[in-house]
N, C-alpha and C positions, 0 to 999 in steps of 0.2 A: 276529113274524119279519120282518125288513126285506125289502122287495121286490127283485126282480132284473128286468132287462130281459127275460129269457127268460120269466119268469112273467107279466109284463105282456103281452108279445106273444101268449102262448098263452091268455090269458084270453078266453073266448068269451061272447058276449051270451046272455042268458036272457030269459024273458018279463018279468021284473021287473028293475029296476036293482039292482046290488049293489056292495059296496065291498071294496077290498083295502087294508089299512092298511100304512103304511111306518114310522110312528113319529113322535113329537113332534107329533101332530095332523094329519100329512099322510097323505092317502089318495087312491086313484084310484077313480073311480066308473065302472063299466061300464054303459052304457045299452043298452036293448033294440035300438036301431038300430046298435049296434056302436061308437059313439063312446066314447072313454075320456078322462075329464076329471079333472084334478088339483084337489083341494080341500084347504084347510087349516081345521081346526076350532080355534077359540080362544075364550077368554073375556076380556072387557074390560068394566069397570064392572058386574061381576056378571051379565053377559049373554053368552050363547053366540052366536058369529058364525061365518060361513063366508066364506072368501076364495078366489076362483078364481085358479088359477095357470096355466091354459091347457090345451090339449088334447094328448094323446099321439098320435103320436110327435113332433109339432112341438116340444113341450116334453118333452125326455127326462128320465130319472130324475135325473141329476145336476143339471140345470137346475131341476127341481122342488124338490129338496132345498136348492139355493142360494136359491131364492125363499122357501122356508119359513124359512130362517135369517135372511134379510133382513127378512122380515115380523115375525119374533119380536122383532127389535131395535126395530122401531117400536112393537110392542105393549107392550114393557117401558117405553117412553117415553110410553105412554098414547095412541098414535096408531093409528087404524084403518088397516090397509094399503090397504083399498079407497079410503078418503078421500085418502090420500097419492098413490095412483096417479091418481085423478081430477085432483088438483091438478097433478101432473106433466104430465098430458096437456094441461091447460089452459095451463100455462106453456109447454109445447113448441109448442102451436098458436099462442100469442101470439108466441113468438120467430120462428116460421116466417112469420107475418104481418108481422113487423117486422125482416126481414132488412135488411142495409145497402142492397141494391138497391131494395127496396120503399120504404124511408124516403127514399132519394136521389131517386127519381122523384116522390115526394110533395113533397119539398123544392123540386125544380125547378118543379113545377106551382104551388106556393104563391108562388114569386117571379117567375113568368113575366111577370106583368102589368107589373112595374116594371123588369125587365131589358130590355136591348136584344136584338134578335134575334141579334146577333153573340155577345153574352155567353152567352145560353142555348145557342146552338149549340156554342160552345167548351167549355162545361162538360159538356154532354151527350155530346159526342164523346169527351172524355178519360175520362169515367166509364164509358161503354159500351165503349170500345176497350181500356182498360187496367185500370180498377179493379174492375168487376163480375166480370171473369174471375178476379181474384185472391181477392177475399173478398166478392163481392156476395151470396153465399148464406149468409154468416155472420149471426147475429143482430147488429144494430148494437151492442148492449151488449158483445159479445165482441171487437170490433175493437180491436187494441192498437197502440201506437206501432211495434212490430216489423213488423206487417202493412203499415202505411202506409209506413214507411221502405223496405221491400223493393220496393214498387210505384214510389214516386217516384224511387228510385235507378235503377231500370230505365228509366223514362221519361227521366231526366236524360241518359242515355248518348246518346240520339238527339235530344232537344229540351229543353235546360235550362230555357228559359222555360216550356214546357208542364208541366214537373215542378212548378214553383211553382204554376201554375194547378190542377194535380191536388191538391196539398197543401191549397190554399185551399178547393177544392170539398169535399174529404173533411172538413175542419174545419167547413165550413158545414153539411154533412149531420149531423155528430155533434152540433153545437150545437143544431140544430133538433130532433134526437132528445132531447136533454136538456130542451129547452123543452117538449116534448110527453111527458115522463116515460117515455121509452123507452131512455134511456142515462144513465149516471152521470158520464161524463167525456168530454172531447175529447182524442183521442190525438195531436193534431198539435202542441201547444205544445212538447213535449220535443224536437221535430225542428228547432226554430229554429236556424239557423246550419249545418244539415247540407246545404243546397242552395245552389249558387252559379250562378245563371243568367248566361249570357253577357250582357255589356253590350249594350244596344240602340243601334244606330247611328242617330242622329237626322239626318235630311237637312236641310241648311241651306236657309233661304228664299232666294228670288231677290232679288238686289239691284236697285236702280233701273236700273243699267246693263245688267243681264242680262235685263230684261223685254222689250226690243225683239227681242233674239235669240230669246227663247222664243216670242214671237208670230209671228215670221217662220218659225220651225221648225214651229209649229202650222199656219200657212197652207200650208206646203209639204208637210205630212204627207199621204201618199197614202191614208190609212185612210178608214173610213166617215165620211160627212158628220155623222151623228148623234154619233159618238164625238168628233169634233173640236169639235162644238157643245157637248157636255157639258163638255169641258175648258175651253173659252172661257167658258162660263156660270159655271163654278165660280170662275174668276178674277174675274169681274164681280160675283158675289154673295157670295163667300167662305163658301159653305156646305160642310158635310162631304161627302165623296165619296158616301156612301150616301144622304144626303138628296137629292143631285142625281140619282143614277142610278135611284132608285126613285120619282122625281117623277111625279105623275099630272096630266093636263091639267085635271082637275076642281079642282085646287088653285090654278089661275091665273085671275086677273081681269086680262086684258090691257088692257081699257079703263081700269081704275083703276090699272094698273101695279103690281099687288100679287101676291105669292105667299104663300099661307097654308098652312103645313105643319102637319098635325094632330099632336097630342101623341104619338100612338102611333108616329110615325116619327122623333121627336126623341130624342136621347141622354138628355136629362134629363126626358123625358116631360112636356114643357110645349109648348103650341102656339106656333108662331113665325111672325111675319109679316115679310116682307121687301119693301122697295120695289125697284122695277125701274128701272134706268136706261134711257135711250133706246137705248143700244147693246144692252142685254140684250133689250129688247122686239123690236128688229130681228132678233136671232138666234132668238128664240122664234117670231116670225111666219114666218120662213123654215123653221124646223123643223116648224111646224104644218102646212105644206103637204106635208110628208113623212110625219109620224107622227100628225097631228092626228085621224085617224079612229079611233085606238085609245085604250086606257086610259092607256098609259105614254108619256112623252116619248121614252124610250129603251128600246123593247121588245126582248126577246130574239129573235133571228132564228130560233131553233129553235122557240120557243113564244111567240107574240105576246101571250099572256095573262099573261106574266111579264116583269119588268124584265130588262135586260141584266145580265150577271154583273159583279161588282165589280172584276174584274181588267182590264176594258177600258181604264181610264184609265192603269193601270200599264203595260200593253202599249204604249199610245200614247206615253207618256213615254219608254219604253225605245227605241221606234222613232225617236223624235226625237233620241236621243243624250243624254238627261238621266237615264239610269237611276241612276247613282251620284252624281249632282249635285243631284238634286231629286226630290221625290215629290209626288203629287197633294195630300196633306195639307199639304205645305209651302206651298201657295197661301195658306192661312189665315194662316200666320205671316208671309208676304210682305205681305199686306194689312194685318195688324195693325201690323207694324213701320213701314211707310211712313205709314199714316194717323196713327199716334202722332207720327211725326216731322213730319208736316204740321200738327200742332197740334190735331187733333180731340179732343174730350173722351173720356177712356177709357170713360165710361159708355155713350156712343153706340157706340163700337167693340165693347165687350163685348156689348151688346145685339144688334148686327148678327151677331156670331159665336155668339150664343146661349150665352154663358158664364153660369154660375150664380154669383151672389154667394155667396162662402164665409162671409161674416159674416152669420149668420142674422138678427141684429137689424137690420142695415142692409138686408138683403134684404126684410124685412117692410115697411119703409117705402118701398123703391124698386121700385115695380112699373111704372114708366113705360116705355112702348114707344119714345119719342123718334122716332116715325115720320116726322114732318116733318123733323126734324134729320137723321135717317139717309137720308132721300130725297135731300136736298141733298148729304150727304156721299158717298153712293154714286154720284151723278151726277158729282160732282167726281172721284171715283176712276176712273170710266170715262173721263172726259175726260182725266185725267192719263195713263192708259195710252195713249190715242190720241196725246197730245202727245209722250210718250216715243218712240212708234213712228214718229212723223213727223219726229223729230229736232229738234223745237222746244225752246226753253228752258222748263224747268219751274220754276215758283216755288211754294214751299210755301205752302199755303193756311192761314191762321190763322182759326179759328172764334171 
């Protein structure tokens, strides 16, 4: 006779366990301690087996019968229900350990050594702020193009360029998951053409005639001496803004007039040595009297153990009236353009700017630092700027 909930609830424990059958091999066992456990008795490969379906009332009568029916389908296929359940638990545990967020954090840690700090921070920010909240808890294998499109379209409304970064980061995570056998496909290729980032407005470099006005505006700038020095040194050395603002005194050999930037601070993760002109040395020695007792040339005023924020040069340029006319990064384009016009070899200029040779074969043969040549070139560059500012006639120098 089939069981009823009333009969099960009213079943009292005895000194010994006993069973109440429901049918089809399903029964409930009443233990002396009062617990009531569902069991399924079945035969497979000529052997009798038991399969546990849970405890009553957590597993009700209807659920127990559904479990019995599902188990019998497996048994008909020659599968032990207990083995199937163990495999499902292992699979579930594996998927929980390989959620999109877990794999994404592993992906970032894997690439952190050869990414710049800015790249890592940018990808980490967009993943943590937008992506993880949407599908970070999903197994990476279950992330679909629809998931990705929903997120990147939402980001695109406020920041089109960041939507592209998000799409690239998601694709990178999924390809990493594929390479480590945790995903079968990358959901981002179908979305090509769905995003339209706003065009980036590139700031023009200063022309020859604009340099004197820029220097006069810099000298009249009422901001901090260290910020003015950073901008002036950037013009004299043509380094990237981050390379300048995060510079440490330990990197400088003022007697040898050399600045050695370690690989971890360079965009391409290669060490870079720069010769220093007499004008740059004068600025550095003046700055040393102000910040030379600390680690950084340009320390953060709120925390001297950290470098100044990256925005100080932009603020200085804005205060000088050059906000929409020029950018700190445009200094490199200014130097490159004029030095090329002056006839200096492109190899020397590219090495000064720490540009990487795109032709890998040529790059393998061209490891020259051109230090002596660049020393003369950068001294001529500093003298050229002085001559422009003094109103003298400037003659292009041919190397």
